[in-house]
Backbone as ProteinMPNN parsed JSONL, in Angstrom:
{"seq_chain_A": "MYNVLVIVPHRKDRSPSQRFRFEQYIPFLEDNGFKFIFSYLITESEDKLFYSKGHFIIKVFLLIKYLFLRIFDLFRLHKFDIIFIQRETYFLGPAIFEYLISIIHSQIIYEVDV", "coords_chain_A": {"N_chain_A": [[-1.394, 11.015, 5.126], [-2.64, 8.277, 3.476], [-2.5, 6.625, 0.454], [-4.689, 4.529, -1.199], [-5.145, 1.882, -3.366], [-7.942, 0.379, -4.529], [-8.81, -2.626, -5.605], [-11.283, -4.099, -7.3], [-14.082, -6.109, -8.477], [-16.504, -4.797, -9.157], [-18.142, -1.572, -9.567], [-18.333, 1.1, -7.137], [-20.85, 0.87, -4.62], [-22.326, -1.111, -5.913], [-22.021, -3.897, -5.49], [-23.16, -6.197, -3.09], [-21.398, -7.592, -1.347], [-19.104, -5.995, -1.36], [-20.137, -3.58, -0.336], [-20.924, -4.386, 2.261], [-18.563, -5.453, 3.407], [-16.447, -3.574, 3.202], [-16.95, -0.997, 2.008], [-18.701, 0.493, 3.58], [-17.088, 1.469, 5.561], [-15.443, 3.333, 4.463], [-15.986, 6.231, 4.514], [-15.334, 6.848, 7.228], [-12.62, 6.055, 7.305], [-11.555, 7.789, 5.384], [-11.876, 10.195, 6.699], [-9.88, 9.872, 8.486], [-7.36, 9.992, 7.307], [-6.991, 8.413, 4.988], [-6.976, 7.91, 1.477], [-8.931, 6.844, -1.172], [-8.756, 5.132, -4.225], [-10.644, 3.693, -6.65], [-10.41, 0.787, -8.605], [-12.182, -0.723, -10.804], [-13.785, -3.285, -12.774], [-16.217, -3.698, -14.331], [-18.307, -1.483, -15.886], [-21.171, 0.665, -15.332], [-22.808, 0.707, -17.627], [-22.01, -1.625, -18.893], [-22.739, -3.615, -17.199], [-25.373, -4.914, -17.175], [-25.318, -6.22, -19.649], [-23.058, -7.872, -19.387], [-23.828, -9.701, -17.411], [-26.029, -10.945, -18.509], [-27.799, -13.442, -20.478], [-26.288, -14.992, -23.342], [-24.687, -13.043, -25.97], [-21.992, -13.687, -26.465], [-19.645, -13.036, -28.009], [-19.347, -10.279, -27.549], [-18.917, -10.356, -24.793], [-16.453, -11.657, -24.717], [-14.812, -9.684, -25.845], [-15.146, -7.743, -23.846], [-13.914, -9.042, -21.681], [-11.298, -9.043, -22.615], [-10.829, -6.298, -22.642], [-11.003, -5.851, -19.867], [-8.797, -7.276, -19.032], [-6.711, -5.663, -19.989], [-7.195, -3.41, -18.42], [-6.426, -4.35, -15.902], [-3.715, -4.828, -16.391], [-2.881, -2.197, -16.772], [-3.251, -1.339, -14.141], [-1.096, -2.621, -12.882], [1.054, -1.062, -13.664], [0.703, 1.257, -12.262], [0.921, 0.798, -9.576], [2.998, 1.676, -7.942], [2.313, 4.215, -7.137], [0.794, 4.084, -4.897], [0.257, 3.59, -1.378], [-0.935, 1.437, -0.15], [-2.387, -1.582, -1.302], [-5.533, -2.771, -1.868], [-7.307, -5.659, -2.254], [-10.267, -7.016, -3.228], [-11.88, -10.006, -3.248], [-11.362, -11.568, -6.334], [-8.909, -10.414, -8.745], [-9.314, -10.624, -11.417], [-11.627, -12.196, -13.672], [-11.158, -14.716, -14.839], [-9.088, -17.667, -15.001], [-5.948, -18.512, -13.304], [-4.59, -16.975, -10.276], [-2.969, -14.797, -11.382], [-2.609, -11.972, -11.568], [-2.787, -11.259, -8.866], [-0.504, -12.528, -7.928], [1.511, -11.144, -9.398], [1.111, -8.548, -8.425], [1.84, -8.95, -5.786], [4.564, -9.308, -6.064], [5.412, -6.846, -7.005], [4.488, -4.968, -5.137], [4.507, -4.517, -1.615], [2.687, -3.956, 0.423], [-0.2, -5.207, 0.891], [-3.647, -5.828, 1.149], [-5.782, -8.463, 1.371], [-9.09, -9.353, 0.733], [-11.263, -11.841, 0.953], [-13.857, -14.171, -0.026], [-14.886, -16.783, 2.033]], "CA_chain_A": [[-2.347, 10.586, 4.114], [-2.323, 7.009, 2.829], [-3.192, 6.396, -0.81], [-5.066, 3.126, -1.282], [-5.762, 1.416, -4.6], [-8.926, -0.651, -4.221], [-9.015, -3.435, -6.812], [-12.546, -4.81, -7.097], [-14.764, -6.414, -9.733], [-17.634, -3.913, -9.454], [-18.065, -0.167, -9.156], [-18.78, 1.385, -5.775], [-22.3, 0.781, -4.354], [-22.962, -2.086, -6.796], [-21.932, -5.27, -5.002], [-23.454, -6.315, -1.662], [-20.23, -7.994, -0.553], [-18.244, -4.818, -1.23], [-20.777, -2.637, 0.586], [-20.927, -4.926, 3.617], [-17.254, -5.775, 3.947], [-15.508, -2.459, 3.372], [-17.388, 0.324, 1.553], [-19.352, 1.226, 4.67], [-16.058, 2.054, 6.431], [-14.636, 4.302, 3.717], [-16.072, 7.607, 5.038], [-14.559, 6.935, 8.467], [-11.195, 5.98, 6.974], [-11.184, 9.034, 4.697], [-11.76, 11.218, 7.747], [-8.706, 9.568, 9.296], [-6.102, 10.029, 6.579], [-6.889, 7.498, 3.857], [-7.584, 8.331, 0.216], [-9.22, 5.625, -1.924], [-8.968, 5.146, -5.665], [-11.231, 2.416, -7.039], [-10.155, 0.213, -9.918], [-13.183, -1.77, -11.007], [-13.804, -3.758, -14.156], [-17.486, -3.587, -15.049], [-18.973, -0.182, -15.78], [-22.627, 0.591, -15.193], [-23.417, 0.377, -18.922], [-21.649, -3.0, -19.263], [-23.201, -4.526, -16.157], [-26.513, -5.742, -17.591], [-24.867, -7.046, -20.758], [-22.096, -8.859, -18.911], [-24.499, -10.714, -16.611], [-27.199, -11.484, -19.196], [-27.553, -14.609, -21.323], [-25.877, -14.725, -24.717], [-23.71, -11.98, -26.239], [-20.695, -14.305, -26.22], [-18.553, -12.287, -28.645], [-19.19, -9.018, -26.821], [-18.319, -10.686, -23.496], [-15.031, -11.938, -24.952], [-14.157, -8.376, -25.98], [-15.133, -7.111, -22.524], [-12.87, -9.694, -20.885], [-10.012, -8.53, -23.108], [-10.735, -4.932, -22.109], [-10.733, -5.95, -18.437], [-7.415, -7.725, -18.914], [-5.865, -4.484, -20.161], [-7.367, -2.559, -17.24], [-5.58, -4.885, -14.832], [-2.317, -4.568, -16.758], [-2.685, -0.782, -16.446], [-3.098, -1.256, -12.683], [0.257, -3.049, -12.517], [1.99, 0.033, -13.926], [0.488, 2.391, -11.354], [0.993, 0.349, -8.183], [3.999, 2.45, -7.193], [1.722, 5.47, -6.673], [-0.073, 3.819, -3.753], [0.856, 3.062, -0.159], [-1.597, 0.169, 0.167], [-3.228, -2.174, -2.341], [-6.614, -3.549, -1.272], [-7.907, -6.527, -3.271], [-11.474, -7.682, -2.759], [-12.136, -11.205, -4.058], [-10.336, -11.796, -7.348], [-8.617, -9.235, -9.557], [-9.788, -10.889, -12.777], [-12.665, -13.219, -13.634], [-10.745, -16.005, -15.398], [-7.732, -18.161, -14.842], [-5.317, -18.513, -11.98], [-4.382, -15.672, -9.624], [-1.741, -14.215, -11.952], [-2.476, -10.571, -11.181], [-2.494, -11.226, -7.441], [0.904, -12.888, -7.802], [2.329, -10.033, -9.898], [0.976, -7.439, -7.475], [2.633, -9.265, -4.594], [5.981, -9.124, -6.404], [5.662, -5.422, -7.218], [4.092, -4.146, -3.987], [4.532, -5.333, -0.401], [1.588, -3.618, 1.339], [-1.424, -5.696, 0.255], [-4.721, -6.372, 1.993], [-6.676, -9.331, 0.609], [-10.388, -9.614, 1.345], [-11.807, -12.912, 0.121], [-14.978, -14.965, 0.486], [-14.464, -18.113, 2.504]], "C_chain_A": [[-1.828, 9.304, 3.462], [-3.153, 6.884, 1.564], [-3.42, 4.902, -0.977], [-5.695, 2.86, -2.649], [-6.657, 0.244, -4.24], [-9.25, -1.384, -5.52], [-10.212, -4.353, -6.561], [-13.177, -5.136, -8.448], [-15.806, -5.362, -10.14], [-17.412, -2.493, -8.948], [-18.617, -0.022, -7.735], [-20.312, 1.372, -5.712], [-23.029, -0.2, -5.26], [-23.061, -3.472, -6.163], [-22.222, -5.334, -3.503], [-22.227, -6.698, -0.833], [-19.262, -6.828, -0.359], [-18.83, -3.834, -0.229], [-20.66, -3.11, 2.031], [-19.522, -5.015, 4.197], [-16.302, -4.598, 4.061], [-16.036, -1.1, 2.947], [-18.029, 1.137, 2.67], [-18.346, 1.919, 5.597], [-15.248, 3.159, 5.746], [-14.789, 5.726, 4.241], [-15.262, 7.802, 6.322], [-13.058, 6.953, 8.171], [-10.72, 7.24, 6.248], [-11.036, 10.18, 5.693], [-10.496, 11.051, 8.583], [-7.452, 9.331, 8.461], [-5.927, 9.056, 5.431], [-7.593, 8.088, 2.644], [-7.724, 7.086, -0.654], [-9.427, 5.919, -3.404], [-9.471, 3.762, -6.044], [-10.805, 2.039, -8.452], [-11.117, -0.96, -10.079], [-13.24, -2.116, -12.488], [-15.086, -3.386, -14.895], [-18.122, -2.226, -14.811], [-20.483, -0.381, -15.662], [-23.292, 0.176, -16.508], [-23.115, -1.061, -19.357], [-22.28, -4.039, -18.338], [-24.307, -5.464, -16.64], [-26.102, -6.697, -18.709], [-23.971, -8.182, -20.272], [-22.783, -10.005, -18.162], [-25.774, -11.265, -17.251], [-26.811, -12.71, -20.018], [-27.102, -14.158, -22.711], [-24.772, -13.689, -24.81], [-22.272, -12.461, -26.044], [-19.533, -13.482, -26.772], [-18.292, -10.973, -27.908], [-18.531, -9.278, -25.46], [-16.838, -11.015, -23.629], [-14.264, -10.627, -25.076], [-14.101, -7.628, -24.646], [-14.048, -7.728, -21.642], [-11.483, -9.254, -21.323], [-9.79, -7.11, -22.599], [-10.362, -4.963, -20.628], [-9.308, -6.425, -18.171], [-6.458, -6.541, -19.023], [-6.008, -3.502, -18.999], [-6.49, -3.047, -16.082], [-4.097, -4.713, -15.143], [-1.972, -3.117, -16.461], [-2.482, -0.601, -14.941], [-1.687, -1.623, -12.248], [1.258, -1.901, -12.66], [1.792, 1.234, -13.006], [0.543, 2.009, -9.878], [1.932, 1.203, -7.341], [3.447, 3.77, -6.642], [0.933, 5.312, -5.37], [0.704, 3.235, -2.585], [0.336, 1.663, 0.161], [-2.404, -0.278, -1.046], [-4.257, -3.045, -1.63], [-7.285, -4.338, -2.387], [-9.097, -7.233, -2.653], [-11.84, -8.78, -3.746], [-11.02, -11.391, -5.076], [-10.108, -10.527, -8.164], [-9.144, -9.381, -10.968], [-10.72, -12.097, -12.725], [-12.209, -14.613, -14.049], [-9.332, -16.38, -14.993], [-7.213, -18.144, -13.429], [-5.07, -17.087, -11.484], [-3.086, -15.009, -10.095], [-1.559, -12.772, -11.502], [-2.178, -10.431, -9.69], [-1.011, -11.533, -7.21], [1.808, -11.736, -8.249], [2.276, -8.835, -8.957], [1.835, -7.705, -6.246], [4.133, -9.138, -4.843], [6.328, -7.636, -6.463], [5.465, -4.602, -5.949], [4.004, -5.011, -2.735], [3.365, -5.084, 0.548], [0.241, -3.971, 0.696], [-2.387, -6.193, 1.319], [-5.614, -7.175, 1.064], [-7.965, -9.498, 1.402], [-11.054, -10.64, 0.429], [-13.011, -13.557, 0.787], [-14.441, -16.325, 0.902], [-15.67, -18.991, 2.678]], "O_chain_A": [[-0.705, 9.266, 2.96], [-4.375, 7.022, 1.603], [-2.483, 4.105, -0.908], [-6.653, 3.524, -3.042], [-6.19, -0.764, -3.71], [-9.884, -0.83, -6.418], [-10.16, -5.257, -5.727], [-12.844, -4.51, -9.455], [-15.969, -5.071, -11.325], [-16.618, -2.246, -8.041], [-19.281, -0.918, -7.214], [-20.982, 1.814, -6.646], [-24.253, -0.126, -5.368], [-24.086, -4.142, -6.293], [-21.603, -4.609, -2.725], [-22.041, -6.18, 0.268], [-18.663, -6.697, 0.708], [-18.116, -3.311, 0.626], [-20.334, -2.325, 2.921], [-19.316, -4.685, 5.365], [-15.426, -4.606, 4.927], [-15.587, -0.099, 3.503], [-17.9, 2.362, 2.69], [-18.704, 2.842, 6.329], [-14.455, 3.84, 6.396], [-13.771, 6.397, 4.406], [-14.579, 8.815, 6.477], [-12.319, 7.768, 8.722], [-9.602, 7.702, 6.475], [-10.164, 11.035, 5.537], [-10.087, 11.966, 9.297], [-6.579, 8.559, 8.857], [-4.81, 8.886, 4.941], [-8.663, 8.685, 2.759], [-6.754, 6.354, -0.855], [-10.169, 6.827, -3.781], [-8.796, 2.765, -5.787], [-10.836, 2.859, -9.369], [-10.885, -2.048, -9.553], [-12.802, -1.344, -13.341], [-15.025, -2.814, -15.983], [-18.436, -1.863, -13.677], [-20.992, -1.481, -15.874], [-24.232, -0.618, -16.503], [-23.888, -1.649, -20.113], [-22.34, -5.22, -18.681], [-24.18, -6.683, -16.521], [-26.503, -7.861, -18.707], [-24.12, -9.325, -20.705], [-22.36, -11.156, -18.272], [-26.527, -11.983, -16.592], [-25.627, -12.977, -20.225], [-27.483, -13.089, -23.189], [-24.017, -13.479, -23.861], [-21.434, -11.728, -25.521], [-18.545, -13.258, -26.073], [-17.14, -10.605, -27.676], [-17.68, -8.5, -25.026], [-16.05, -10.684, -22.743], [-13.195, -10.47, -24.486], [-13.113, -6.955, -24.353], [-13.342, -7.01, -20.933], [-10.587, -9.108, -20.492], [-8.687, -6.763, -22.175], [-9.509, -4.196, -20.183], [-8.687, -6.015, -17.19], [-5.509, -6.427, -18.246], [-5.041, -2.833, -18.634], [-5.886, -2.243, -15.371], [-3.303, -4.474, -14.233], [-0.888, -2.832, -15.951], [-1.643, 0.193, -14.514], [-1.14, -1.0, -11.339], [2.196, -1.785, -11.871], [2.631, 2.134, -12.977], [0.235, 2.836, -9.019], [1.681, 1.424, -6.156], [4.064, 4.374, -5.765], [0.458, 6.298, -4.807], [1.67, 2.493, -2.765], [1.068, 0.816, 0.673], [-3.024, 0.537, -1.73], [-3.897, -3.951, -0.879], [-7.775, -3.756, -3.355], [-8.956, -7.961, -1.671], [-12.077, -8.521, -4.926], [-9.845, -11.374, -4.709], [-10.99, -9.675, -8.267], [-9.397, -8.386, -11.647], [-10.606, -12.93, -11.825], [-12.822, -15.601, -13.645], [-8.501, -15.525, -14.686], [-7.927, -17.811, -12.484], [-5.317, -16.118, -12.202], [-2.211, -14.7, -9.286], [-0.462, -12.388, -11.095], [-1.394, -9.567, -9.297], [-0.349, -10.881, -6.402], [2.764, -11.393, -7.554], [3.294, -8.183, -8.723], [2.481, -6.796, -5.725], [4.891, -8.884, -3.907], [7.401, -7.221, -6.026], [6.199, -3.643, -5.712], [3.481, -6.125, -2.79], [3.082, -5.926, 1.4], [-0.378, -3.134, 0.039], [-1.998, -6.883, 2.261], [-6.143, -6.645, 0.087], [-7.93, -9.755, 2.605], [-11.369, -10.344, -0.724], [-13.167, -13.499, 2.007], [-13.638, -16.934, 0.195], [-15.538, -20.151, 3.068]]}, "name": "protein", "num_of_chains": 1, "seq": "MYNVLVIVPHRKDRSPSQRFRFEQYIPFLEDNGFKFIFSYLITESEDKLFYSKGHFIIKVFLLIKYLFLRIFDLFRLHKFDIIFIQRETYFLGPAIFEYLISIIHSQIIYEVDV"}
């Protein structure tokens, strides 16, 4: 059994790129010894607000919340055999979390848009 932490921006079944590129294969992989734990940033209730116009102050607080979620992920990396990162780990700034993850954990799969 391989434990996989899937670090993605959106919850499961929300993002077309996630569904097309890897979510469709999860049932097969689970049948073959993989266990997936999703770490996503935007909850269903935050989704409409985050992608709507305005609400600047609320979005700033959400980004701070998401920052802490990614920091929490750093502290639990040791529990997983594989880290799967789809696109970016955080919405702003340079790839700091990707860099930190690569220092902490050696088994990383990056899936990016090209």
